[in-house]
Legacy VTK file of the C-alpha trace (Angstrom):
# vtk DataFile Version 3.0
C-alpha trace
ASCII
DATASET POLYDATA
POINTS 374 float
102.625 121.583 75.506
100.789 121.102 78.780
102.388 122.215 82.033
103.643 119.283 84.159
101.456 117.912 86.917
102.579 118.526 90.511
101.071 116.276 93.152
101.978 116.477 96.836
101.673 113.927 99.604
99.976 115.705 102.447
98.728 112.955 104.701
100.676 114.010 107.764
99.605 117.041 109.817
102.817 118.846 110.682
101.634 121.725 108.501
98.999 122.348 111.178
100.576 121.213 114.435
104.122 122.506 113.830
103.813 125.239 111.199
100.609 126.734 112.494
98.746 126.711 109.181
94.995 126.224 109.034
93.064 124.601 106.193
92.702 127.809 104.182
96.274 129.086 104.561
97.617 125.609 103.774
95.552 125.410 100.577
96.618 128.917 99.590
100.305 128.133 100.129
99.995 124.850 98.300
98.419 126.575 95.309
101.262 129.116 95.263
103.661 126.201 94.793
101.904 125.193 91.563
100.279 122.129 93.075
97.586 120.361 91.042
96.817 117.339 93.211
96.776 116.834 97.006
97.143 113.261 98.180
95.400 113.243 101.561
93.899 110.851 104.089
90.544 110.577 105.865
89.134 109.401 109.188
87.112 106.591 107.639
90.223 104.872 106.320
93.144 106.404 108.256
96.670 105.604 107.174
98.683 103.614 109.704
101.731 105.464 110.987
104.699 104.965 108.669
107.562 107.333 108.013
105.120 110.211 108.685
103.105 110.719 111.884
99.461 110.335 110.806
97.450 111.316 113.903
94.916 114.011 113.010
94.726 117.065 115.318
91.465 117.559 117.194
90.923 120.946 115.521
91.444 119.649 111.984
88.343 119.744 109.803
88.673 117.332 106.908
85.628 118.685 105.072
86.936 122.238 105.318
90.363 121.211 104.073
88.896 119.497 101.024
86.685 122.484 100.271
89.630 124.888 100.558
91.799 122.744 98.274
89.088 122.671 95.638
88.481 126.415 96.000
92.135 126.891 95.148
91.923 124.674 92.063
93.607 121.617 93.633
92.233 118.144 93.016
91.894 115.783 95.973
93.009 112.149 96.039
91.956 109.974 98.980
94.809 107.697 100.086
94.367 104.100 101.201
97.053 101.724 102.534
95.939 98.597 100.691
98.325 95.927 101.992
99.681 97.732 105.064
97.406 97.357 108.092
99.474 96.109 111.058
96.500 95.932 113.427
94.679 93.607 111.047
97.708 91.322 110.816
97.860 91.123 114.595
94.156 90.212 114.722
94.143 87.816 111.756
97.165 85.494 111.677
96.332 84.254 108.174
97.271 87.707 106.846
100.847 87.604 108.242
103.442 87.358 105.475
105.915 84.478 105.499
109.362 84.616 103.919
110.988 82.162 101.528
113.005 80.786 104.472
109.810 80.015 106.382
110.067 82.856 108.872
106.961 84.983 109.561
107.329 88.708 109.014
107.759 90.714 112.206
107.310 94.463 112.679
110.425 96.284 111.442
110.450 99.857 112.699
106.955 100.929 111.529
106.411 98.308 108.836
104.450 95.057 108.846
102.804 94.161 105.551
99.644 92.217 104.724
99.829 89.087 102.569
97.657 89.988 99.533
96.204 86.501 99.024
92.984 86.883 101.054
89.907 87.524 98.938
87.900 88.284 102.077
90.394 90.977 103.137
90.282 92.574 99.696
86.478 92.514 99.692
86.519 94.514 102.912
88.938 97.033 101.436
86.738 97.346 98.336
83.636 97.997 100.458
85.501 100.601 102.483
86.753 102.280 99.316
83.229 102.651 98.031
82.103 104.245 101.293
85.048 106.659 101.400
84.463 107.892 97.867
80.732 108.215 98.403
81.387 110.311 101.486
84.207 112.578 100.303
83.493 112.830 96.569
87.184 113.039 95.593
88.664 113.577 92.166
90.722 110.415 92.620
92.029 107.719 94.921
95.651 106.967 95.742
96.463 103.275 96.261
99.550 102.944 98.449
101.220 99.678 99.564
99.627 98.012 96.531
102.106 95.114 96.425
103.382 91.995 98.133
105.232 92.745 101.390
108.847 93.854 101.659
110.718 96.716 103.275
112.081 97.971 99.961
113.509 101.110 101.555
116.432 98.994 102.735
117.341 97.683 99.281
120.230 100.031 98.499
122.582 98.913 95.708
124.884 97.327 98.283
122.196 94.803 99.194
122.616 91.688 97.089
119.651 89.893 95.526
120.089 86.835 97.742
119.702 89.083 100.809
116.217 90.152 99.732
113.457 87.811 100.888
110.225 87.001 99.079
107.454 87.314 101.684
104.763 85.726 99.544
104.769 82.307 101.256
102.009 82.565 103.842
100.144 79.225 103.845
97.026 80.878 102.468
99.057 82.458 99.691
100.599 79.226 98.428
97.253 77.442 98.716
95.663 80.057 96.504
98.589 79.917 94.067
98.090 76.155 93.719
94.324 76.551 93.295
94.588 79.358 90.745
97.299 77.722 88.631
96.580 74.016 89.065
100.185 73.419 90.130
100.637 70.637 92.686
102.705 71.716 95.667
103.993 69.513 98.496
102.084 69.346 101.759
104.998 70.711 103.711
106.305 73.608 105.770
106.530 77.067 104.101
110.277 76.905 103.583
110.017 73.627 101.699
107.120 74.877 99.601
109.103 78.030 98.803
112.115 76.026 97.610
109.907 74.055 95.234
108.080 77.131 93.935
111.218 79.178 93.317
113.167 76.285 91.792
110.426 74.776 89.571
107.649 77.360 89.089
109.315 80.764 89.222
107.701 82.171 86.058
104.218 81.069 87.117
104.802 82.378 90.653
105.819 85.885 89.455
102.976 86.042 86.967
100.464 84.956 89.656
101.688 87.512 92.181
101.489 90.295 89.599
97.973 89.190 88.635
96.868 89.252 92.302
98.132 92.829 92.764
96.774 94.068 89.431
93.391 92.543 90.155
93.328 94.211 93.591
94.038 97.575 91.947
91.297 96.947 89.389
88.718 96.063 92.026
89.514 99.134 94.128
89.434 101.413 91.107
86.064 99.998 90.055
84.688 100.483 93.598
85.728 104.122 93.466
84.009 104.608 90.103
80.831 102.930 91.375
80.623 105.447 94.164
81.530 108.383 91.951
81.689 107.917 88.172
84.835 109.431 86.764
86.946 108.953 89.908
90.562 108.390 88.819
93.156 106.074 90.319
96.791 106.840 91.132
99.132 103.943 91.949
101.993 104.175 94.427
104.808 102.420 92.536
108.334 101.262 93.265
111.363 102.595 91.353
113.220 99.376 90.538
114.000 99.109 86.801
113.722 95.627 85.348
117.508 95.292 85.104
117.915 95.952 88.859
118.842 92.649 90.504
116.437 90.608 88.484
113.325 92.814 88.255
112.698 93.279 91.974
109.390 95.047 91.435
107.759 92.096 89.720
109.646 89.139 91.134
109.616 90.064 94.814
106.798 92.574 95.211
104.414 91.387 92.513
104.072 94.916 91.144
103.985 95.143 87.361
103.458 98.860 86.741
102.920 98.288 83.042
100.034 95.921 83.731
98.627 98.074 86.509
98.589 101.103 84.191
95.923 99.237 82.278
93.521 99.615 85.234
94.742 102.951 86.702
95.009 106.283 84.946
98.107 107.422 86.823
101.305 105.757 88.078
103.923 107.266 90.348
107.329 105.733 90.939
109.204 106.538 94.128
112.625 107.782 93.051
113.657 108.367 96.662
117.328 108.678 95.877
118.632 109.297 99.404
116.624 106.419 100.868
117.803 104.083 98.127
121.386 105.324 98.116
121.324 106.440 94.475
122.968 109.201 92.461
120.381 111.449 90.915
120.485 112.279 87.235
121.461 109.006 85.560
119.260 106.928 87.829
116.184 109.120 87.418
116.631 108.784 83.637
117.017 105.002 83.925
113.813 104.623 85.943
111.714 106.796 83.618
113.185 105.223 80.442
112.326 101.768 81.804
108.715 102.653 82.632
107.703 105.176 79.976
107.189 102.648 77.148
105.121 100.406 79.465
102.959 102.859 81.379
99.936 103.722 79.302
98.770 106.766 81.258
100.313 109.456 83.374
103.801 108.730 84.748
104.947 110.741 87.781
108.302 110.217 89.469
107.931 110.842 93.195
110.830 112.632 94.878
111.692 112.900 98.554
112.231 116.228 100.292
113.933 115.294 103.571
116.514 112.804 104.790
115.278 109.452 106.119
116.485 106.114 107.566
119.871 107.241 108.829
119.440 105.913 112.377
119.207 102.355 113.747
117.611 99.931 113.082
118.151 100.867 109.444
120.982 99.657 107.282
122.680 102.868 106.152
125.473 101.612 103.879
125.463 103.743 100.752
122.796 106.124 102.045
123.648 109.806 102.442
123.193 111.359 105.882
121.928 114.690 104.505
119.534 115.935 101.839
119.877 119.687 101.279
117.040 121.553 99.509
119.337 122.307 96.549
119.680 118.579 95.946
115.898 118.177 95.844
115.853 120.830 93.093
118.619 118.906 91.264
116.389 115.813 91.243
113.489 117.909 90.015
115.700 119.195 87.241
116.595 115.610 86.332
112.913 114.736 86.096
112.336 117.763 83.844
114.740 116.244 81.321
112.729 113.023 81.050
109.469 112.090 79.349
107.610 112.065 82.685
104.271 113.903 82.890
105.039 115.587 86.184
106.052 114.737 89.745
104.657 113.873 93.128
106.453 115.147 96.238
107.018 113.361 99.551
106.074 115.415 101.399
104.538 118.838 101.077
105.142 119.893 104.694
108.889 119.996 103.980
108.291 122.426 101.132
106.069 124.624 103.311
108.486 124.518 106.235
111.502 125.495 104.127
109.595 128.422 102.605
108.256 129.689 105.938
111.381 129.131 108.005
114.158 128.922 105.408
115.170 130.167 101.986
112.287 128.701 99.983
114.634 126.854 97.623
112.359 123.891 97.069
109.241 126.036 96.575
111.084 128.139 94.001
112.224 124.955 92.259
108.656 123.671 92.055
107.438 126.939 90.586
110.219 126.953 88.014
109.469 123.319 87.135
105.813 124.171 86.656
106.703 127.087 84.402
109.162 125.038 82.359
112.116 127.248 83.309
114.007 124.869 85.605
LINES 1 375
374 0 1 2 3 4 5 6 7 8 9 10 11 12 13 14 15 16 17 18 19 20 21 22 23 24 25 26 27 28 29 30 31 32 33 34 35 36 37 38 39 40 41 42 43 44 45 46 47 48 49 50 51 52 53 54 55 56 57 58 59 60 61 62 63 64 65 66 67 68 69 70 71 72 73 74 75 76 77 78 79 80 81 82 83 84 85 86 87 88 89 90 91 92 93 94 95 96 97 98 99 100 101 102 103 104 105 106 107 108 109 110 111 112 113 114 115 116 117 118 119 120 121 122 123 124 125 126 127 128 129 130 131 132 133 134 135 136 137 138 139 140 141 142 143 144 145 146 147 148 149 150 151 152 153 154 155 156 157 158 159 160 161 162 163 164 165 166 167 168 169 170 171 172 173 174 175 176 177 178 179 180 181 182 183 184 185 186 187 188 189 190 191 192 193 194 195 196 197 198 199 200 201 202 203 204 205 206 207 208 209 210 211 212 213 214 215 216 217 218 219 220 221 222 223 224 225 226 227 228 229 230 231 232 233 234 235 236 237 238 239 240 241 242 243 244 245 246 247 248 249 250 251 252 253 254 255 256 257 258 259 260 261 262 263 264 265 266 267 268 269 270 271 272 273 274 275 276 277 278 279 280 281 282 283 284 285 286 287 288 289 290 291 292 293 294 295 296 297 298 299 300 301 302 303 304 305 306 307 308 309 310 311 312 313 314 315 316 317 318 319 320 321 322 323 324 325 326 327 328 329 330 331 332 333 334 335 336 337 338 339 340 341 342 343 344 345 346 347 348 349 350 351 352 353 354 355 356 357 358 359 360 361 362 363 364 365 366 367 368 369 370 371 372 373
């Protein structure tokens, strides 16, 4: 039996600015944790600031970091924020998402999504992907925000389905839906069009959104392979089982991980239990059991390593205010009992920090997981 894969999200730079590590010492420490894949970012396609500060230090050398990771046997995955580019939304109004009540999406904390309908926007992302892979020669690419817009982090179990908006109703989005499907829609305001679509064409609407997202993933994966044959694709996926409030992943976000696994070798699913206000063991099992029969390739639950979204403006009902390292290991233990192929970790700096400045509980848990002794 093969050892489980451990991938770490390392696209912030606290490991350098706060912990004082350089590229070599970071790669060495990462390898000691049993890490197989590092999910990183680059200056050609920088990640917009999200829950992690993304500004690269002046003394950071991205070529040296990649070389050090590879020297320590760690594969590199270049990350790209597919449908999360707030500056582009500000510059191109057609890309701004519109909700089912007709209201345009506004920036919430750090988040403002891109409506995925624009073929021109996707063509630019595809061209950029090809250049990034040609430049950095990675083992793989990591497609994040590969979905229709929505701040899913706020959808704890206490949030009812009718409180969750579908932000797929930008005028350009519904025009493309009508063109692609041949369905006649009224020449009306977005709220009216949304009422008609959701009442009369829900099945077609969900299928179309999922097709748009899956096609985007396929085009980006193919661009990566054109630049470097053999480049693999990892998808950043949501952890909403189909029975959760009406299949939120497909119906609201247009993300069908089963379909996407047909164009990407690897799928992760963000089991961020503290963010989503979930208990650990039973819910981890539910997520994996829902996805395992549908995901054709590698399935990697992604676990969080530090507490998040406990301060305004976030809705905190049902969300724990703390996340001790021992609880992270409990989640890892829950994953070990499933049919998952490994894990990804959000984010590696927390593991490094706790080992350097704390008791190293999470690092020890990762090593035990890798060895099969957890």
